FIKOLZA-1660 file (N, C-alpha, C; in steps of 0.1 Angstrom, whole numbers, plus 5000, padded with zeros to 4 digits):
% residues 166
   i   px   py   pz ch aa at
   1 4882 5779 5036  A  X  N
   1 4886 5767 5030  A  X CA
   1 4899 5761 5035  A  X  C
   2 4899 5749 5040  A  X  N
   2 4911 5743 5045  A  X CA
   2 4922 5742 5034  A  X  C
   3 4934 5742 5039  A  X  N
   3 4945 5741 5029  A  X CA
   3 4945 5726 5023  A  X  C
   4 4948 5725 5011  A  X  N
   4 4948 5712 5004  A  X CA
   4 4962 5706 5005  A  X  C
   5 4961 5693 5009  A  X  N
   5 4974 5686 5011  A  X CA
   5 4979 5681 4998  A  X  C
   6 4992 5681 4997  A  X  N
   6 4998 5676 4984  A  X CA
   6 4996 5661 4982  A  X  C
   7 4993 5657 4970  A  X  N
   7 4992 5643 4967  A  X CA
   7 5005 5637 4966  A  X  C
   8 5006 5624 4972  A  X  N
   8 5019 5617 4972  A  X CA
   8 5023 5614 4957  A  X  C
   9 5036 5613 4954  A  X  N
   9 5040 5610 4940  A  X CA
   9 5036 5596 4937  A  X  C
  10 5035 5593 4924  A  X  N
  10 5030 5580 4919  A  X CA
  10 5039 5569 4924  A  X  C
  11 5052 5571 4926  A  X  N
  11 5060 5560 4931  A  X CA
  11 5057 5556 4945  A  X  C
  12 5053 5565 4953  A  X  N
  12 5049 5562 4967  A  X CA
  12 5036 5554 4967  A  X  C
  13 5026 5558 4958  A  X  N
  13 5014 5550 4957  A  X CA
  13 5016 5536 4952  A  X  C
  14 5026 5535 4942  A  X  N
  14 5029 5521 4937  A  X CA
  14 5035 5513 4948  A  X  C
  15 5044 5518 4956  A  X  N
  15 5050 5511 4967  A  X CA
  15 5040 5507 4977  A  X  C
  16 5030 5516 4980  A  X  N
  16 5020 5513 4990  A  X CA
  16 5011 5502 4985  A  X  C
  17 5008 5502 4972  A  X  N
  17 4999 5491 4966  A  X CA
  17 5006 5478 4966  A  X  C
  18 5019 5478 4962  A  X  N
  18 5027 5465 4962  A  X CA
  18 5028 5459 4976  A  X  C
  19 5030 5468 4986  A  X  N
  19 5031 5464 5000  A  X CA
  19 5018 5457 5004  A  X  C
  20 5007 5463 5000  A  X  N
  20 4994 5458 5004  A  X CA
  20 4992 5444 4997  A  X  C
  21 4996 5442 4985  A  X  N
  21 4995 5429 4978  A  X CA
  21 5004 5419 4985  A  X  C
  22 5016 5423 4989  A  X  N
  22 5024 5413 4996  A  X CA
  22 5019 5409 5010  A  X  C
  23 5013 5418 5017  A  X  N
  23 5006 5415 5029  A  X CA
  23 4995 5405 5027  A  X  C
  24 4987 5407 5017  A  X  N
  24 4976 5398 5014  A  X CA
  24 4981 5384 5010  A  X  C
  25 4991 5384 5002  A  X  N
  25 4997 5371 4998  A  X CA
  25 5003 5364 5010  A  X  C
  26 5010 5371 5018  A  X  N
  26 5015 5364 5030  A  X CA
  26 5004 5359 5039  A  X  C
  27 4994 5367 5041  A  X  N
  27 4982 5362 5049  A  X CA
  27 4976 5350 5043  A  X  C
  28 4974 5350 5030  A  X  N
  28 4968 5338 5023  A  X CA
  28 4977 5326 5025  A  X  C
  29 4990 5328 5024  A  X  N
  29 4999 5316 5026  A  X CA
  29 4998 5311 5040  A  X  C
  30 4997 5320 5050  A  X  N
  30 4996 5315 5064  A  X CA
  30 4983 5308 5066  A  X  C
  31 4972 5313 5061  A  X  N
  31 4959 5306 5062  A  X CA
  31 4959 5293 5055  A  X  C
  32 4966 5292 5043  A  X  N
  32 4966 5280 5036  A  X CA
  32 4974 5269 5044  A  X  C
  33 4985 5273 5050  A  X  N
  33 4993 5263 5058  A  X CA
  33 4985 5259 5070  A  X  C
  34 4978 5268 5076  A  X  N
  34 4970 5265 5088  A  X CA
  34 4959 5256 5086  A  X  C
  35 4953 5257 5074  A  X  N
  35 4941 5249 5071  A  X CA
  35 4944 5236 5064  A  X  C
  36 4957 5235 5059  A  X  N
  36 4961 5223 5052  A  X CA
  36 4962 5211 5062  A  X  C
  37 4956 5200 5058  A  X  N
  37 4956 5188 5067  A  X CA
  37 4970 5182 5067  A  X  C
  38 4973 5176 5078  A  X  N
  38 4986 5169 5079  A  X CA
  38 4985 5156 5070  A  X  C
  39 4995 5153 5063  A  X  N
  39 4996 5141 5055  A  X CA
  39 4995 5129 5064  A  X  C
  40 4987 5119 5061  A  X  N
  40 4985 5107 5069  A  X CA
  40 4995 5097 5063  A  X  C
  41 5004 5092 5071  A  X  N
  41 5014 5082 5067  A  X CA
  41 5010 5069 5075  A  X  C
  42 5007 5059 5067  A  X  N
  42 5003 5046 5073  A  X CA
  42 5014 5036 5069  A  X  C
  43 5020 5030 5079  A  X  N
  43 5030 5020 5076  A  X CA
  43 5025 5006 5077  A  X  C
  44 5031 4997 5070  A  X  N
  44 5027 4983 5071  A  X CA
  44 5030 4978 5085  A  X  C
  45 5022 4968 5089  A  X  N
  45 5024 4961 5102  A  X CA
  45 5038 4954 5101  A  X  C
  46 5045 4954 5113  A  X  N
  46 5058 4948 5112  A  X CA
  46 5059 4934 5107  A  X  C
  47 5050 4925 5110  A  X  N
  47 5050 4911 5105  A  X CA
  47 5047 4911 5090  A  X  C
  48 5038 4919 5086  A  X  N
  48 5035 4921 5072  A  X CA
  48 5047 4925 5064  A  X  C
  49 5054 4936 5069  A  X  N
  49 5066 4941 5062  A  X CA
  49 5077 4931 5061  A  X  C
  50 5079 4924 5072  A  X  N
  50 5090 4914 5073  A  X CA
  50 5087 4903 5063  A  X  C
  51 5075 4898 5063  A  X  N
  51 5071 4887 5053  A  X CA
  51 5072 4892 5039  A  X  C
  52 5069 4904 5036  A  X  N
  52 5070 4910 5023  A  X CA
  52 5084 4910 5018  A  X  C
  53 5093 4912 5027  A  X  N
  53 5108 4912 5024  A  X CA
  53 5111 4898 5018  A  X  C
  54 5106 4888 5024  A  X  N
  54 5109 4874 5020  A  X CA
  54 5102 4870 5007  A  X  C
  55 5090 4875 5005  A  X  N
  55 5081 4870 4994  A  X CA
  55 5081 4879 4982  A  X  C
  56 5087 4891 4982  A  X  N
  56 5086 4900 4971  A  X CA
  56 5092 4895 4958  A  X  C
  57 5103 4888 4959  A  X  N
  57 5110 4883 4947  A  X CA
  57 5101 4873 4940  A  X  C
  58 5094 4864 4947  A  X  N
  58 5085 4855 4941  A  X CA
  58 5073 4862 4935  A  X  C
  59 5068 4872 4941  A  X  N
  59 5057 4879 4936  A  X CA
  59 5061 4886 4922  A  X  C
  60 5073 4892 4922  A  X  N
  60 5077 4898 4910  A  X CA
  60 5080 4889 4899  A  X  C
  61 5085 4877 4902  A  X  N
  61 5088 4867 4892  A  X CA
  61 5074 4862 4886  A  X  C
  62 5064 4862 4894  A  X  N
  62 5051 4857 4889  A  X CA
  62 5045 4866 4878  A  X  C
  63 5047 4879 4880  A  X  N
  63 5043 4889 4870  A  X CA
  63 5053 4900 4869  A  X  C
  64 5063 4898 4861  A  X  N
  64 5075 4907 4862  A  X CA
  64 5073 4921 4855  A  X  C
  65 5065 4929 4861  A  X  N
  65 5064 4943 4856  A  X CA
  65 5061 4952 4868  A  X  C
  66 5067 4964 4868  A  X  N
  66 5065 4973 4880  A  X CA
  66 5050 4976 4883  A  X  C
  67 5042 4977 4872  A  X  N
  67 5028 4981 4874  A  X CA
  67 5021 4969 4880  A  X  C
  68 5023 4957 4875  A  X  N
  68 5017 4945 4881  A  X CA
  68 5021 4943 4896  A  X  C
  69 5033 4946 4899  A  X  N
  69 5038 4946 4913  A  X CA
  69 5031 4956 4922  A  X  C
  70 5029 4968 4916  A  X  N
  70 5022 4978 4924  A  X CA
  70 5008 4975 4926  A  X  C
  71 5001 4970 4916  A  X  N
  71 4987 4965 4918  A  X CA
  71 4986 4954 4928  A  X  C
  72 4996 4944 4927  A  X  N
  72 4996 4933 4937  A  X CA
  72 4998 4939 4951  A  X  C
  73 5007 4948 4953  A  X  N
  73 5009 4953 4967  A  X CA
  73 4998 4961 4972  A  X  C
  74 4991 4969 4963  A  X  N
  74 4979 4976 4968  A  X CA
  74 4968 4967 4972  A  X  C
  75 4966 4957 4963  A  X  N
  75 4956 4947 4966  A  X CA
  75 4959 4939 4979  A  X  C
  76 4971 4936 4981  A  X  N
  76 4976 4928 4993  A  X CA
  76 4974 4937 5005  A  X  C
  77 4978 4949 5005  A  X  N
  77 4976 4958 5016  A  X CA
  77 4961 4960 5019  A  X  C
  78 4953 4961 5009  A  X  N
  78 4939 4962 5012  A  X CA
  78 4933 4950 5019  A  X  C
  79 4937 4938 5015  A  X  N
  79 4932 4926 5021  A  X CA
  79 4938 4925 5036  A  X  C
  80 4950 4929 5038  A  X  N
  80 4956 4929 5051  A  X CA
  80 4949 4939 5060  A  X  C
  81 4943 4950 5055  A  X  N
  81 4937 4960 5063  A  X CA
  81 4923 4957 5067  A  X  C
  82 4917 4946 5061  A  X  N
  82 4903 4943 5064  A  X CA
  82 4903 4936 5078  A  X  C
  83 4894 4941 5087  A  X  N
  83 4894 4935 5100  A  X CA
  83 4891 4921 5100  A  X  C
  84 4897 4913 5109  A  X  N
  84 4895 4899 5109  A  X CA
  84 4881 4895 5114  A  X  C
  85 4875 4885 5108  A  X  N
  85 4862 4880 5112  A  X CA
  85 4862 4865 5110  A  X  C
  86 4855 4858 5119  A  X  N
  86 4854 4844 5118  A  X CA
  86 4866 4837 5124  A  X  C
  87 4867 4824 5123  A  X  N
  87 4877 4816 5130  A  X CA
  87 4891 4816 5123  A  X  C
  88 4891 4819 5110  A  X  N
  88 4903 4819 5102  A  X CA
  88 4911 4832 5105  A  X  C
  89 4921 4831 5114  A  X  N
  89 4929 4843 5117  A  X CA
  89 4940 4844 5106  A  X  C
  90 4940 4856 5099  A  X  N
  90 4949 4858 5089  A  X CA
  90 4960 4869 5094  A  X  C
  91 4971 4864 5099  A  X  N
  91 4981 4873 5103  A  X CA
  91 4988 4879 5090  A  X  C
  92 4997 4889 5092  A  X  N
  92 5003 4896 5081  A  X CA
  92 5012 4886 5072  A  X  C
  93 5019 4877 5079  A  X  N
  93 5028 4868 5071  A  X CA
  93 5020 4858 5063  A  X  C
  94 5009 4854 5069  A  X  N
  94 5000 4844 5061  A  X CA
  94 4993 4851 5049  A  X  C
  95 4989 4864 5052  A  X  N
  95 4983 4871 5041  A  X CA
  95 4993 4873 5029  A  X  C
  96 5005 4876 5033  A  X  N
  96 5015 4878 5022  A  X CA
  96 5018 4866 5014  A  X  C
  97 5020 4854 5022  A  X  N
  97 5022 4842 5015  A  X CA
  97 5011 4837 5006  A  X  C
  98 4999 4838 5011  A  X  N
  98 4987 4835 5003  A  X CA
  98 4985 4844 4992  A  X  C
  99 4988 4857 4994  A  X  N
  99 4988 4867 4983  A  X CA
  99 4997 4863 4972  A  X  C
 100 5009 4860 4975  A  X  N
 100 5019 4856 4964  A  X CA
 100 5014 4843 4957  A  X  C
 101 5009 4834 4964  A  X  N
 101 5004 4822 4958  A  X CA
 101 4992 4825 4949  A  X  C
 102 4983 4834 4953  A  X  N
 102 4972 4837 4945  A  X CA
 102 4977 4845 4933  A  X  C
 103 4987 4854 4935  A  X  N
 103 4992 4862 4924  A  X CA
 103 4999 4853 4913  A  X  C
 104 5006 4842 4918  A  X  N
 104 5013 4833 4909  A  X CA
 104 5004 4823 4902  A  X  C
 105 4995 4817 4910  A  X  N
 105 4986 4807 4905  A  X CA
 105 4974 4806 4913  A  X  C
 106 4964 4814 4910  A  X  N
 106 4952 4814 4918  A  X CA
 106 4945 4801 4918  A  X  C
 107 4945 4794 4907  A  X  N
 107 4937 4781 4906  A  X CA
 107 4943 4771 4916  A  X  C
 108 4956 4771 4918  A  X  N
 108 4963 4762 4927  A  X CA
 108 4958 4765 4941  A  X  C
 109 4957 4778 4945  A  X  N
 109 4952 4781 4958  A  X CA
 109 4938 4778 4960  A  X  C
 110 4930 4779 4949  A  X  N
 110 4916 4775 4950  A  X CA
 110 4915 4760 4952  A  X  C
 111 4923 4752 4945  A  X  N
 111 4923 4738 4947  A  X CA
 111 4927 4734 4961  A  X  C
 112 4936 4741 4967  A  X  N
 112 4940 4738 4980  A  X CA
 112 4929 4741 4990  A  X  C
 113 4922 4752 4988  A  X  N
 113 4911 4756 4997  A  X CA
 113 4900 4746 4996  A  X  C
 114 4898 4739 4984  A  X  N
 114 4888 4729 4982  A  X CA
 114 4892 4715 4986  A  X  C
 115 4905 4714 4991  A  X  N
 115 4909 4701 4996  A  X CA
 115 4921 4694 4989  A  X  C
 116 4926 4701 4979  A  X  N
 116 4938 4696 4972  A  X CA
 116 4951 4699 4979  A  X  C
 117 4962 4697 4972  A  X  N
 117 4975 4700 4977  A  X CA
 117 4979 4714 4975  A  X  C
 118 4988 4719 4982  A  X  N
 118 4993 4733 4981  A  X CA
 118 5005 4733 4972  A  X  C
 119 5003 4730 4959  A  X  N
 119 5015 4730 4950  A  X CA
 119 5011 4739 4938  A  X  C
 120 5017 4751 4938  A  X  N
 120 5014 4760 4927  A  X CA
 120 5019 4754 4913  A  X  C
 121 5011 4756 4903  A  X  N
 121 5015 4751 4890  A  X CA
 121 5022 4762 4882  A  X  C
 122 5028 4772 4888  A  X  N
 122 5034 4783 4881  A  X CA
 122 5047 4778 4875  A  X  C
 123 5054 4787 4868  A  X  N
 123 5066 4784 4861  A  X CA
 123 5077 4779 4872  A  X  C
 124 5086 4771 4868  A  X  N
 124 5096 4765 4877  A  X CA
 124 5103 4776 4885  A  X  C
 125 5107 4787 4879  A  X  N
 125 5115 4797 4886  A  X CA
 125 5106 4804 4897  A  X  C
 126 5093 4805 4894  A  X  N
 126 5084 4810 4904  A  X CA
 126 5082 4801 4916  A  X  C
 127 5080 4788 4912  A  X  N
 127 5079 4777 4923  A  X CA
 127 5091 4777 4932  A  X  C
 128 5103 4778 4926  A  X  N
 128 5115 4778 4934  A  X CA
 128 5116 4791 4943  A  X  C
 129 5112 4802 4937  A  X  N
 129 5112 4814 4945  A  X CA
 129 5102 4814 4957  A  X  C
 130 5091 4807 4954  A  X  N
 130 5081 4806 4965  A  X CA
 130 5086 4797 4976  A  X  C
 131 5093 4786 4972  A  X  N
 131 5099 4777 4982  A  X CA
 131 5110 4784 4990  A  X  C
 132 5118 4791 4982  A  X  N
 132 5129 4799 4989  A  X CA
 132 5123 4809 4999  A  X  C
 133 5112 4815 4996  A  X  N
 133 5106 4825 5005  A  X CA
 133 5101 4818 5017  A  X  C
 134 5095 4806 5015  A  X  N
 134 5090 4799 5027  A  X CA
 134 5101 4796 5037  A  X  C
 135 5112 4791 5031  A  X  N
 135 5124 4788 5040  A  X CA
 135 5130 4800 5046  A  X  C
 136 5132 4810 5038  A  X  N
 136 5139 4822 5043  A  X CA
 136 5131 4829 5054  A  X  C
 137 5118 4828 5053  A  X  N
 137 5109 4834 5063  A  X CA
 137 5111 4826 5076  A  X  C
 138 5111 4813 5075  A  X  N
 138 5112 4804 5087  A  X CA
 138 5126 4806 5093  A  X  C
 139 5137 4807 5085  A  X  N
 139 5150 4809 5090  A  X CA
 139 5152 4822 5097  A  X  C
 140 5144 4832 5093  A  X  N
 140 5145 4845 5099  A  X CA
 140 5137 4846 5113  A  X  C
 141 5132 4834 5117  A  X  N
 141 5126 4833 5130  A  X CA
 141 5111 4836 5129  A  X  C
 142 5105 4837 5117  A  X  N
 142 5091 4839 5116  A  X CA
 142 5084 4826 5116  A  X  C
 143 5071 4825 5118  A  X  N
 143 5064 4812 5118  A  X CA
 143 5065 4806 5105  A  X  C
 144 5064 4793 5105  A  X  N
 144 5064 4785 5092  A  X CA
 144 5051 4789 5084  A  X  C
 145 5053 4790 5071  A  X  N
 145 5041 4793 5063  A  X CA
 145 5034 4780 5061  A  X  C
 146 5023 4778 5068  A  X  N
 146 5015 4766 5067  A  X CA
 146 5001 4769 5069  A  X  C
 147 4995 4776 5059  A  X  N
 147 4981 4780 5060  A  X CA
 147 4971 4769 5060  A  X  C
 148 4961 4770 5068  A  X  N
 148 4950 4760 5068  A  X CA
 148 4941 4762 5056  A  X  C
 149 4933 4753 5053  A  X  N
 149 4923 4754 5042  A  X CA
 149 4913 4765 5045  A  X  C
 150 4910 4766 5058  A  X  N
 150 4900 4776 5062  A  X CA
 150 4906 4790 5060  A  X  C
 151 4919 4792 5063  A  X  N
 151 4926 4805 5060  A  X CA
 151 4926 4808 5045  A  X  C
 152 4929 4797 5037  A  X  N
 152 4929 4799 5023  A  X CA
 152 4916 4804 5018  A  X  C
 153 4905 4797 5023  A  X  N
 153 4891 4801 5019  A  X CA
 153 4888 4816 5023  A  X  C
 154 4892 4819 5035  A  X  N
 154 4889 4833 5040  A  X CA
 154 4897 4843 5032  A  X  C
 155 4910 4840 5029  A  X  N
 155 4918 4849 5021  A  X CA
 155 4912 4850 5007  A  X  C
 156 4908 4839 5000  A  X  N
 156 4902 4840 4987  A  X CA
 156 4889 4848 4987  A  X  C
 157 4882 4847 4997  A  X  N
 157 4869 4855 4998  A  X CA
 157 4872 4870 4998  A  X  C
 158 4883 4874 5005  A  X  N
 158 4887 4888 5005  A  X CA
 158 4894 4892 4992  A  X  C
 159 4903 4883 4987  A  X  N
 159 4910 4886 4975  A  X CA
 159 4901 4887 4963  A  X  C
 160 4890 4879 4963  A  X  N
 160 4881 4879 4951  A  X CA
 160 4873 4892 4950  A  X  C
 161 4871 4899 4961  A  X  N
 161 4863 4911 4961  A  X CA
 161 4871 4923 4958  A  X  C
 162 4884 4922 4955  A  X  N
 162 4892 4934 4953  A  X CA
 162 4897 4935 4939  A  X  C
 163 4895 4946 4932  A  X  N
 163 4900 4948 4919  A  X CA
 163 4908 4961 4920  A  X  C
 164 4921 4961 4915  A  X  N
 164 4929 4973 4915  A  X CA
 164 4932 4976 4901  A  X  C
 165 4929 4988 4897  A  X  N
 165 4932 4993 4883  A  X CA
 165 4943 5004 4884  A  X  C
 166 4953 5002 4876  A  X  N
 166 4964 5013 4877  A  X CA
 166 4967 5018 4863  A  X  C
% end
């Protein structure tokens, strides 16, 4: 009969078990990091972001709450992300301006698209902020905000199909 080996003390078994658990946890962390997808960061187009700098104050005055502003921006970004189709080219600055007009007074934008004038019937401070945004955008070297009726119709078709709930 072969000689019997002495059993290790309980403390050695405990250390061996804890070491095994640590190795398993470290391996799991490495696998988790390896399989985790990289976060996708999408930035606004430069003309869209520049126009938004000029128009944001008017948008906030139209509906002065952080939640309404967030919904507006999400909806606006969604419309801006839709690929262009048809003859009405909607660049970023035009989308932002039309978005603020729709946000402030959608009925006025609908009247303009149908052949009326582009005069929002919003509160006086909102109208003043819209006019200030138009001028500051132009003074910054961006194109003048002068959307065509066709652009207004194309924008409204996209805007009407989007609902953002927050």
